[in-house]
C-alpha positions as CSV (number, residue, x, y, z in Angstrom):
1,M,-25.0,-16.1,-6.2
2,F,-25.3,-13.5,-8.9
3,T,-27.2,-10.2,-7.9
4,T,-27.6,-6.7,-9.2
5,A,-25.3,-5.5,-6.4
6,D,-22.4,-7.0,-8.3
7,L,-22.8,-4.5,-11.0
8,E,-21.7,-1.6,-8.8
9,A,-18.1,-2.7,-9.2
10,F,-18.0,-2.5,-13.0
11,K,-17.0,0.5,-15.1
12,T,-16.4,-0.6,-18.6
13,P,-18.4,-2.5,-21.3
14,E,-15.7,-5.2,-21.2
15,E,-16.2,-5.8,-17.4
16,Y,-19.9,-6.1,-17.9
17,A,-19.5,-8.5,-20.8
18,T,-17.2,-10.7,-18.7
19,Y,-19.8,-10.8,-16.0
20,Q,-22.5,-11.5,-18.5
21,N,-20.6,-14.5,-19.7
22,E,-20.5,-15.8,-16.1
23,V,-24.2,-15.3,-15.7
24,R,-25.0,-17.1,-18.9
25,G,-22.6,-19.9,-17.9
26,R,-24.6,-20.4,-14.7
27,M,-27.8,-20.6,-16.7
28,Q,-26.2,-23.3,-18.8
29,E,-25.3,-25.2,-15.7
30,L,-28.8,-25.1,-14.4
31,D,-30.2,-26.1,-17.8
32,S,-27.8,-29.1,-17.9
33,A,-28.6,-30.1,-14.4
34,F,-32.3,-30.4,-15.2
35,A,-31.9,-31.7,-18.8
36,G,-35.2,-33.3,-20.0
37,R,-37.1,-32.5,-16.8
38,A,-38.7,-29.5,-15.0
39,M,-36.6,-27.5,-12.6
40,D,-37.4,-27.5,-8.9
41,E,-38.7,-24.3,-7.3
42,D,-35.3,-22.9,-6.2
43,A,-33.7,-23.6,-9.5
44,R,-36.6,-22.1,-11.4
45,A,-36.4,-18.9,-9.3
46,E,-32.7,-18.6,-9.8
47,F,-33.0,-19.1,-13.5
48,A,-35.6,-16.4,-13.7
49,S,-33.4,-14.0,-11.7
50,L,-30.5,-14.7,-14.0
51,Q,-32.6,-14.0,-17.0
52,D,-33.6,-10.6,-15.6
53,L,-30.0,-9.9,-14.7
54,D,-28.8,-10.8,-18.2
55,K,-31.2,-8.4,-19.7
56,D,-30.1,-5.6,-17.3
57,V,-26.4,-6.2,-18.1
58,A,-27.1,-6.3,-21.9
59,K,-28.9,-3.0,-21.7
60,T,-26.0,-1.4,-19.7
61,I,-23.5,-2.7,-22.2
62,T,-25.4,-1.2,-25.1
63,E,-25.6,2.2,-23.3
64,L,-21.9,2.3,-22.3
65,Q,-20.8,1.2,-25.8
66,G,-23.0,3.8,-27.4
67,R,-21.4,6.5,-25.2
68,R,-18.0,5.2,-26.0
69,D,-18.7,5.2,-29.8
70,Y,-20.0,8.7,-29.6
71,L,-16.9,9.9,-27.8
72,A,-14.8,8.0,-30.3
73,S,-16.4,9.9,-33.2
74,L,-15.6,13.2,-31.4
75,A,-12.0,12.0,-31.1
76,K,-11.7,11.9,-34.9
77,N,-11.3,15.6,-34.7
78,P,-7.6,16.2,-33.8
79,A,-8.6,19.0,-31.5
80,N,-10.5,16.5,-29.3
81,V,-7.9,13.7,-29.1
82,E,-7.0,12.6,-25.5
83,R,-8.1,15.7,-23.7
84,P,-9.7,14.2,-20.6
85,F,-10.2,17.5,-18.9
86,A,-10.7,19.7,-22.0
87,G,-11.9,23.2,-21.3
88,R,-10.7,23.2,-17.7
89,T,-7.4,25.1,-17.7
90,I,-5.9,25.8,-14.3
91,V,-4.6,29.4,-14.2
92,T,-2.4,29.9,-11.1
93,N,-1.4,33.5,-11.8
94,Q,-0.8,35.9,-14.7
95,S,2.5,34.1,-15.8
96,R,1.9,30.5,-15.1
97,K,-0.7,27.9,-16.1
98,V,-0.9,24.2,-16.9
99,P,-1.8,23.0,-20.4
100,E,-5.4,22.4,-21.3
101,D,-4.5,18.7,-21.5
102,I,-2.8,18.4,-18.1
103,F,-1.0,15.3,-19.2
104,A,0.8,17.0,-22.1
105,I,3.9,17.3,-20.0
106,E,6.1,18.6,-22.9
107,Q,4.0,21.8,-23.0
108,Y,4.6,22.8,-19.4
109,R,7.9,24.5,-20.0
110,S,6.7,26.7,-22.8
111,L,3.9,28.0,-20.5
112,S,6.2,28.9,-17.6
113,S,8.3,32.0,-17.4
114,S,10.9,30.6,-14.9
115,E,12.1,27.3,-13.3
116,P,10.1,27.9,-10.1
117,D,7.0,28.6,-12.2
118,L,7.6,25.3,-14.1
119,L,8.0,23.3,-10.9
120,Q,4.8,24.8,-9.4
121,A,3.0,24.1,-12.6
122,Y,4.0,20.4,-12.4
123,R,2.6,20.3,-8.9
124,D,-0.7,22.1,-9.9
125,G,-1.2,19.7,-12.8
126,A,-0.4,16.7,-10.7
127,M,-3.0,17.8,-8.1
128,F,-5.6,18.2,-10.7
129,A,-4.9,14.7,-12.0
130,V,-5.1,13.3,-8.5
131,E,-8.4,15.0,-7.8
132,H,-10.0,13.6,-11.0
133,A,-8.5,10.1,-11.1
134,T,-10.4,6.9,-10.5
135,Y,-8.8,4.6,-8.0
136,P,-9.8,1.1,-9.1
137,N,-9.0,-1.0,-6.0
138,P,-12.1,-1.4,-3.9
139,K,-10.1,-0.7,-0.7
140,S,-9.1,2.7,-2.0
141,V,-11.2,5.6,-0.7
142,K,-10.9,8.5,-3.1
143,P,-10.9,11.4,-0.6
144,T,-8.3,9.5,1.5
145,E,-6.1,8.9,-1.5
146,Q,-6.4,12.5,-2.6
147,A,-5.4,13.8,0.8
148,H,-2.5,11.4,1.1
149,I,-1.0,12.2,-2.3
150,E,-1.5,15.9,-1.8
151,K,0.6,15.6,1.4
152,L,3.3,13.7,-0.5
153,L,3.3,16.4,-3.2
154,A,3.6,19.1,-0.5
155,T,6.4,17.4,1.5
156,A,8.3,14.5,-0.2
157,D,8.1,16.2,-3.6
158,Q,9.5,19.6,-2.6
159,P,12.3,20.6,-4.9
160,S,15.7,19.7,-3.4
161,Q,19.2,18.7,-4.4
162,A,18.0,15.1,-4.5
163,N,14.8,15.9,-6.3
164,P,15.4,19.1,-8.3
165,S,12.5,18.7,-10.8
166,R,9.6,17.3,-8.8
167,E,9.9,13.7,-9.8
168,L,6.6,12.6,-8.2
169,S,4.6,15.3,-9.8
170,R,6.1,14.5,-13.2
171,R,5.5,10.8,-12.6
172,I,1.8,11.4,-11.9
173,L,1.4,13.5,-15.0
174,S,3.3,11.0,-17.2
175,T,1.6,7.9,-15.9
176,G,-1.9,9.2,-15.3
177,S,-3.1,9.8,-18.8
178,P,-5.5,7.6,-20.7
179,V,-2.8,7.1,-23.4
180,Y,-0.3,5.9,-20.8
181,L,-2.8,3.4,-19.4
182,R,-3.6,2.1,-22.8
183,A,0.1,1.8,-23.7
184,F,0.8,0.1,-20.3
185,T,-1.9,-2.5,-20.9
186,K,-0.8,-3.2,-24.4
187,Y,2.8,-3.5,-23.2
188,L,1.7,-6.2,-20.7
189,Q,-0.3,-8.0,-23.4
190,G,2.7,-7.9,-25.8
191,R,0.9,-5.7,-28.4
192,M,2.5,-3.1,-30.6
193,L,2.3,0.5,-29.4
194,S,1.1,3.3,-31.7
195,P,3.5,6.3,-32.2
196,E,1.3,8.4,-29.8
197,E,1.6,5.7,-27.1
198,Q,5.3,5.3,-27.6
199,R,5.7,9.1,-27.0
200,A,3.5,8.8,-23.9
201,V,5.6,6.1,-22.2
202,A,9.1,7.3,-23.3
203,P,9.8,9.4,-20.2
204,W,9.1,6.6,-17.8
205,T,10.5,3.5,-19.5
206,V,13.9,4.3,-18.0
207,Q,13.9,5.2,-14.3
208,T,16.0,7.5,-12.3
209,D,18.6,4.8,-11.4
210,A,18.8,3.8,-15.1
211,T,16.9,0.6,-14.5
212,G,14.5,-0.3,-17.4
213,G,10.8,-1.0,-17.1
214,F,7.5,0.7,-17.2
215,A,6.3,2.9,-14.3
216,V,3.0,1.6,-13.0
217,P,0.1,4.2,-13.5
218,F,0.0,6.2,-10.2
219,Y,-3.6,5.2,-9.4
220,F,-2.5,1.5,-9.3
221,D,0.8,2.1,-7.6
222,P,0.9,0.8,-3.9
223,S,4.1,2.7,-3.2
224,I,2.2,6.0,-3.8
225,L,-1.4,5.1,-2.6
226,H,-2.5,5.3,1.0
227,T,-4.3,2.0,0.9
228,G,-2.6,-0.8,2.9
229,A,-3.6,-4.2,4.3
230,W,-4.1,-6.0,1.0
231,T,-3.4,-9.2,2.9
232,N,-5.4,-10.7,5.7
233,V,-3.8,-8.8,8.6
234,N,-1.1,-6.2,8.5
235,P,-0.9,-3.5,11.3
236,Y,2.2,-1.6,10.2
237,R,0.8,0.7,7.5
238,A,-2.1,1.6,9.7
239,A,-0.3,2.1,13.0
240,C,3.2,3.2,12.2
241,T,4.8,6.2,10.5
242,T,5.4,6.1,6.7
243,K,8.1,8.3,5.2
244,T,8.0,8.5,1.4
245,I,11.1,9.7,-0.3
246,V,11.5,10.9,-3.9
247,G,14.7,11.3,-6.0
248,T,17.0,9.5,-3.6
249,D,17.5,6.1,-2.0
250,T,18.4,7.4,1.4
251,Y,16.3,8.9,4.2
252,N,17.9,11.2,6.7
253,G,16.0,12.5,9.8
254,A,16.9,14.0,13.2
255,T,16.0,12.6,16.6
256,T,16.4,13.9,20.1
257,T,16.0,12.2,23.5
258,S,14.4,15.2,25.3
259,F,14.2,18.9,25.8
260,T,14.4,20.1,29.4
261,V,13.6,23.5,30.9
262,A,14.2,25.0,34.4
263,R,13.1,28.0,36.4
264,A,15.6,30.8,37.0
265,G,16.0,34.3,38.4
266,E,16.1,37.5,36.4
267,A,18.9,37.7,33.8
268,V,20.2,34.2,34.6
269,A,21.5,32.3,31.6
270,A,19.7,29.1,30.6
271,D,21.4,25.8,30.6
272,E,21.5,23.6,27.5
273,G,18.1,21.8,27.5
274,L,18.3,19.9,24.2
275,G,19.0,16.2,24.7
276,A,21.4,14.3,22.6
277,V,20.6,14.9,19.0
278,G,20.9,11.8,16.7
279,Q,20.3,11.0,13.1
280,I,18.2,8.3,11.7
281,T,19.5,7.2,8.3
282,A,17.9,4.5,6.2
283,I,18.7,3.1,2.8
284,V,15.8,1.6,0.9
285,G,16.4,-1.9,-0.5
286,K,14.8,-3.5,-3.6
287,V,11.9,-5.9,-3.3
288,H,11.0,-7.8,-6.4
289,G,9.0,-10.7,-7.8
290,V,7.8,-12.3,-11.0
291,G,4.4,-13.8,-11.9
292,R,3.3,-15.9,-14.9
293,F,0.2,-15.2,-16.9
294,S,-1.1,-17.1,-19.9
295,L,-1.1,-15.3,-23.2
296,E,-4.9,-16.0,-23.4
297,L,-5.6,-14.4,-20.1
298,L,-3.6,-11.3,-20.9
299,S,-5.4,-11.0,-24.3
300,D,-8.9,-11.7,-23.0
301,R,-9.1,-9.6,-19.9
302,P,-9.5,-5.9,-20.7
303,D,-9.1,-5.1,-16.9
304,I,-5.8,-7.1,-16.7
305,T,-3.8,-4.1,-15.6
306,S,-6.0,-3.6,-12.5
307,E,-5.9,-7.3,-11.7
308,I,-2.1,-7.6,-12.0
309,A,-1.7,-4.4,-9.9
310,M,-3.9,-5.8,-7.1
311,I,-2.1,-9.2,-7.2
312,I,1.3,-7.5,-6.9
313,S,0.0,-5.2,-4.2
314,E,-1.2,-8.1,-2.1
315,A,2.2,-9.8,-2.5
316,K,3.9,-6.6,-1.4
317,D,1.7,-6.2,1.6
318,T,2.2,-9.9,2.7
319,E,6.0,-9.6,2.4
320,E,6.0,-6.4,4.4
321,E,4.1,-7.8,7.3
322,A,6.6,-10.6,7.6
323,I,9.8,-8.6,7.2
324,F,8.6,-5.7,9.3
325,S,8.0,-8.2,12.1
326,V,11.2,-10.3,12.1
327,G,13.7,-8.5,9.9
328,A,17.3,-8.5,11.1
329,G,18.5,-5.3,9.4
330,D,21.3,-7.2,7.6
331,A,22.9,-5.8,4.5
332,L,21.3,-6.9,1.2
333,G,22.3,-5.7,-2.2
334,A,22.6,-1.9,-2.3
335,G,20.3,-1.4,0.7
336,F,19.5,-2.9,4.1
337,N,16.8,-5.3,5.3
338,P,14.2,-3.8,7.7
339,I,14.8,-4.0,11.4
340,G,11.8,-5.9,12.6
341,M,9.7,-5.1,15.6
342,F,10.3,-8.7,16.8
343,G,13.9,-9.2,15.6
344,A,16.1,-11.4,17.8
345,A,16.5,-10.1,21.4
346,H,20.3,-10.2,21.0
347,G,22.3,-9.3,17.9
348,T,19.8,-7.1,16.2
349,S,21.4,-3.7,16.2
350,G,18.9,-0.8,16.2
351,A,16.0,-2.9,17.5
352,Y,13.8,-1.8,20.4
353,T,15.1,-2.6,23.9
354,H,14.0,-5.9,25.3
355,I,13.3,-7.2,28.8
356,D,13.0,-10.9,29.9
357,T,10.0,-12.6,31.2
358,A,9.8,-12.8,35.0
359,A,9.8,-16.6,35.1
360,A,12.6,-18.7,33.7
361,D,10.4,-21.8,33.3
362,G,9.0,-21.2,29.9
363,A,6.0,-19.2,31.0
364,V,4.5,-15.7,30.7
365,A,3.0,-14.1,33.8
366,K,0.6,-11.2,34.3
367,E,3.5,-9.4,36.0
368,D,5.3,-9.3,32.7
369,A,2.6,-6.9,31.4
370,F,3.2,-4.5,34.3
371,S,7.0,-4.7,34.0
372,M,6.7,-3.9,30.3
373,E,4.6,-0.8,31.0
374,A,6.9,0.4,33.7
375,A,10.0,0.1,31.4
376,V,8.5,2.2,28.6
377,P,9.6,5.8,29.2
378,I,6.8,8.1,30.2
379,R,7.1,10.3,27.1
380,H,6.4,7.3,24.9
381,R,3.8,5.6,27.1
382,S,0.7,7.7,26.2
383,G,0.8,6.6,22.6
384,A,2.1,3.0,23.2
385,A,0.3,-0.1,21.8
386,W,0.8,-3.8,22.0
387,F,1.9,-5.9,19.0
388,M,1.7,-9.7,19.1
389,N,0.3,-12.7,17.2
390,R,-3.1,-14.4,17.9
391,Q,-1.5,-17.1,20.0
392,M,0.0,-14.5,22.4
393,I,-3.3,-12.6,22.6
394,R,-4.9,-15.9,23.8
395,I,-2.1,-16.5,26.3
396,W,-2.6,-13.0,27.8
397,Q,-6.4,-13.5,27.9
398,A,-5.9,-16.8,29.8
399,L,-4.0,-14.9,32.5
400,E,-7.0,-12.6,33.2
401,T,-8.3,-12.7,36.8
402,T,-11.6,-11.9,38.4
403,G,-11.9,-8.1,38.4
404,G,-10.5,-7.6,34.9
405,L,-7.0,-6.8,36.1
406,L,-5.5,-7.1,32.5
407,F,-8.4,-6.4,30.2
408,G,-10.7,-4.2,32.3
409,G,-14.2,-4.7,33.5
410,Q,-15.5,-6.7,36.5
411,Q,-15.6,-10.3,35.2
412,Y,-13.9,-12.7,32.9
413,A,-16.3,-11.8,30.2
414,A,-14.6,-8.4,29.9
415,V,-11.7,-10.1,28.1
416,G,-13.7,-10.1,24.9
417,Q,-12.8,-11.5,21.5
418,P,-10.1,-10.1,19.2
419,A,-11.7,-8.6,16.0
420,T,-10.4,-9.9,12.7
421,N,-9.5,-6.7,11.0
422,P,-7.2,-6.2,7.9
423,T,-5.3,-3.5,9.8
424,G,-4.8,-5.8,12.8
425,N,-6.7,-3.6,15.2
426,T,-8.3,-6.2,17.5
427,G,-10.4,-3.7,19.6
428,L,-8.9,-5.2,22.7
429,R,-6.8,-3.4,25.4
430,L,-4.2,-5.0,27.6
431,I,-3.7,-2.9,30.8
432,G,-5.2,0.0,28.9
433,Y,-3.1,-0.2,25.7
434,P,-4.6,-1.2,22.4
435,I,-3.6,-4.6,20.9
436,W,-2.5,-4.9,17.2
437,E,-2.5,-8.4,15.8
438,T,0.8,-9.3,14.0
439,P,0.5,-12.7,12.3
440,S,4.3,-13.1,11.7
441,A,5.4,-12.3,15.2
442,P,7.1,-15.3,16.8
443,A,4.9,-17.9,18.6
444,I,6.1,-19.3,21.9
445,V,8.1,-22.5,21.5
446,L,9.1,-24.1,24.7
447,A,12.9,-24.2,25.4
448,T,13.4,-21.4,22.9
449,N,15.3,-18.8,24.9
450,D,15.3,-15.0,24.1
451,L,12.4,-15.3,21.7
452,V,10.6,-12.0,21.4
453,V,6.9,-12.7,21.8
454,S,5.2,-9.3,22.6
455,A,6.1,-5.6,22.0
456,L,4.7,-2.5,23.8
457,V,5.9,0.4,21.7
458,D,4.9,3.8,20.5
459,P,4.1,2.8,16.9
460,K,4.7,6.3,15.5
461,S,8.4,5.7,16.4
462,Y,8.6,2.8,13.9
463,Y,9.4,4.2,10.5
464,I,8.5,2.7,7.1
465,I,10.7,4.4,4.5
466,E,9.5,4.0,1.0
467,R,10.7,5.4,-2.3
468,A,7.7,6.5,-4.4
469,G,7.2,4.5,-7.6
470,M,6.8,0.9,-8.6
471,S,8.0,-0.4,-12.0
472,V,7.2,-3.6,-14.0
473,E,8.8,-5.3,-17.0
474,A,7.3,-7.9,-19.2
475,I,9.2,-11.1,-20.0
476,P,7.8,-11.9,-23.5
477,H,8.0,-15.7,-23.3
478,I,8.5,-18.2,-20.5
479,F,10.3,-21.4,-21.4
480,D,10.2,-24.9,-19.7
481,G,13.2,-26.9,-18.8
482,D,13.6,-28.2,-22.4
483,G,13.6,-24.7,-23.9
484,K,10.0,-24.9,-25.2
485,P,7.7,-21.9,-24.8
486,T,4.9,-22.5,-22.3
487,G,2.5,-19.8,-23.7
488,Q,3.0,-17.6,-20.7
489,R,4.3,-14.1,-20.2
490,G,6.3,-13.1,-17.1
491,I,5.5,-9.9,-15.2
492,Y,8.5,-8.8,-13.2
493,A,7.9,-6.1,-10.6
494,W,10.1,-4.2,-8.2
495,W,10.0,-1.4,-5.7
496,R,12.2,-0.2,-2.8
497,N,11.6,0.3,0.9
498,T,12.9,-0.5,4.4
499,A,11.7,0.0,8.0
500,K,13.3,0.5,11.4
501,P,12.7,2.1,14.9
502,A,13.5,5.8,14.9
503,N,14.2,5.6,18.6
504,V,15.0,2.3,20.2
505,D,13.9,3.6,23.6
506,A,10.4,4.3,22.5
507,G,9.2,0.8,23.4
508,R,10.0,-2.5,25.0
509,R,9.9,-6.1,23.7
510,L,9.2,-9.1,25.9
511,A,11.8,-11.8,25.4
512,F,10.7,-15.4,26.4
513,K,13.0,-16.7,29.1
514,A,13.0,-20.5,28.8
């Protein structure tokens, strides 16, 4: 059903024109269905509504195109070319400011009096770009994205030995300009780049690790944005801790088991109270994929960059939900696979501690929930949550007793229904702890011993480590088995991440004892 509400999602004349073609196509269908005879009442009402909608869309296209033509006429003046924030210069102090065109990254050095000034100017310009960017995916909330990227710029992008020149800030400035987006879209479509566009993409056609490819514009890049859960259900991005790294492929962090204190008399020396200090180290591994798109689609869709970015993001999110659930942490390429929350009970080094079900006859009992809670250390219990698939949620619900022993309340009705939420938050609580649905968690299979079927962990102790930046590369032609071109172009995308528990004692996993 076509309605005026659909128009809220469109921003360009091309998007409106595509929609208008669909509206007119529907009118053609109605006309063909009632060829040579009068339409019935419903069809007549729909046709009239489509006519009004077609007129509204045509009027909007005319207005938008007129504004675009006017701006294009202004752009003929060299002083006006590609200055998206013209007239808005950020002055941070007497000796440092960013260029009037914040994306003119080659001008930053000449405006800075020292290397620290230059690095701060990169950060200031990047923040201005982030604040004024449009985030095309409908699941992106602009204030949330701004706050998230600002945090990355203030933490992950701090100058260091691994990241001496603010790689993330420069990436945002280099990939956020209108020129870069135009060049990126033309690159995917296989069209020639103008000299101006070639200059815009030059800094980011070769990445830090000397791998070729175009950096994805930052407002499309799922390795930079806050938005998660592009697939149906994925709890990890919403519930767990994400650590973004820049300029390196290795994350290093410190952990400690506890800090103890004691009372003492005057002038009595204190005993060592810091528990064992450990180090969490994780190497991000490459994830990649290739998709095929017809040359006609790439040429006809002006919003193809947004579409491809969302398709890749959905694939990324789907892969993560699966590997973060059951990954074994084995070596792969230059990095390591994630250690999943539901990895094998035995043989998965670095996984959360497991306990067996109380019964050894292929069953889960309500007592298992209580033993899981008792096994989680007190310091991790307050923030603990359950993770399991929908089958296990139903199994736990079936164990409820009068009085709401497991799910609360006074009667069976208190069990409730798990909500279907993209983040996996079901709204249910099992013995007081929230339940997150995890579709790829193992399902109970009778006679399968040591199968991990539920986890009660502090989700903040599960770290997702991600290197900022996704790259894509176009494969000009796809050939069939006989070496003949198929009229398709391949889009090859890759990024790097991993995941693992920061503290294996911060949760317990229930292993099925068959």
